[in-house]
C-alpha positions as CSV (number, residue, x, y, z in Angstrom):
1,M,0.0,0.0,0.0
2,A,1.4,3.4,-1.0
3,E,2.0,5.9,1.7
4,E,-0.1,9.1,1.4
5,M,1.9,12.3,0.9
6,K,1.0,14.7,3.7
7,P,0.9,18.4,2.5
8,Q,3.9,20.3,3.8
9,Q,3.1,22.7,6.6
10,Q,3.8,26.3,5.7
11,I,5.7,28.3,8.3
12,N,5.3,32.1,8.4
13,V,8.6,33.6,9.6
14,E,8.7,37.1,11.1
15,I,11.9,39.2,11.3
16,G,12.3,42.4,13.2
17,E,13.9,45.5,11.6
18,K,17.1,45.2,13.6
19,E,17.5,41.5,12.7
20,A,16.8,42.2,9.0
21,E,19.9,44.4,8.9
22,G,22.0,41.3,9.6
23,I,25.4,41.0,11.3
24,F,28.7,40.8,9.4
25,S,31.0,38.0,10.5
26,N,34.3,36.9,9.1
27,F,35.4,34.6,12.0
28,V,33.5,31.7,13.5
29,M,34.2,29.6,16.5
30,I,32.4,26.3,17.1
31,A,32.3,24.2,20.3
32,H,30.1,21.3,21.2
33,S,29.0,19.0,24.0
34,P,27.0,15.7,23.8
35,S,23.8,17.7,23.7
36,E,24.5,21.0,21.9
37,F,26.6,22.9,19.4
38,I,27.6,26.5,20.2
39,I,28.5,28.7,17.2
40,D,30.0,32.1,17.9
41,F,30.0,34.6,15.0
42,A,32.7,37.3,15.4
43,R,34.5,40.0,13.5
44,I,38.3,40.2,13.4
45,L,40.3,43.0,11.9
46,P,43.8,42.7,10.4
47,G,46.5,43.4,12.8
48,L,44.4,43.2,15.9
49,P,45.0,40.4,18.4
50,K,41.3,39.8,19.4
51,A,37.9,39.2,17.8
52,K,34.6,40.4,19.1
53,V,31.6,38.0,19.2
54,F,28.4,39.6,17.9
55,S,26.1,36.6,17.9
56,R,26.0,33.2,19.6
57,I,23.7,30.4,18.3
58,V,23.1,27.3,20.4
59,M,21.5,24.3,18.7
60,T,21.1,20.5,19.0
61,P,23.4,18.2,17.1
62,Q,20.4,17.3,14.9
63,H,19.8,20.9,14.0
64,A,23.5,21.4,13.4
65,M,23.5,18.5,10.9
66,L,20.4,20.0,9.2
67,L,22.2,23.4,9.0
68,R,25.2,21.7,7.4
69,N,23.0,20.0,4.9
70,A,21.2,23.3,4.1
71,L,24.5,25.2,3.7
72,E,25.9,22.5,1.4
73,D,22.7,22.6,-0.7
74,N,22.8,26.4,-0.9
75,L,26.5,26.6,-1.7
76,K,26.0,24.2,-4.6
77,K,23.1,26.3,-5.9
78,F,25.3,29.4,-5.5
79,E,28.2,27.9,-7.4
80,D,25.9,26.6,-10.1
81,R,24.6,30.1,-10.7
82,F,27.7,32.3,-10.0
83,G,30.7,30.0,-10.4
84,K,33.2,28.4,-8.1
85,I,33.9,30.2,-4.8
86,K,37.6,30.9,-4.5
87,L,39.0,30.3,-1.0
88,I,41.7,32.5,0.3
89,T,44.9,30.6,0.9
90,R,47.8,31.4,3.3
91,E,49.8,32.3,0.2
92,D,47.1,34.8,-0.8
93,D,47.1,36.1,2.8
94,A,50.9,36.7,2.7
95,K,50.3,38.9,-0.4
96,G,47.9,41.1,1.5
97,F,44.8,39.7,-0.3
98,G,42.9,39.1,2.8
99,F,43.3,37.4,6.2
100,I,42.3,34.1,7.7
101,G,42.5,32.8,11.2
102,G,43.2,29.4,12.8
103,D,45.1,26.4,11.5
104,K,44.3,25.1,8.1
105,H,44.6,21.3,7.7
C-alpha cells in the first residue's frame, strides 16, 4: 500500500527590523557537548589580536546537521549560478589579499 503524501506545513517567519539588517561575521568559533553545538559569529580586523563575538547560536546536534545540509545545498546552488567560490589561501594572505584565522589542515 502506497504511503499518502502529507501536505507540507507552511511556516510564516517574522523578522524584526534590527535582525533584518544582519550582522557581518568573518570569523566563526564552534564548540560542542554531547547535547549541543555552540556557534559564535565574530569579527576580526587585520593586525588586531582579538575578535569580538556579535552573535551566539546554540543548537542541538540534529539541528547542526540540518544546518550543514542546508549550507551544502545552498553553496552548490550558488556555485551553479555564479561560479566556483575561491577560497583565500595562506599564500594569498601573505600577499595582503585578505586574512584568515586558525590552523588550516
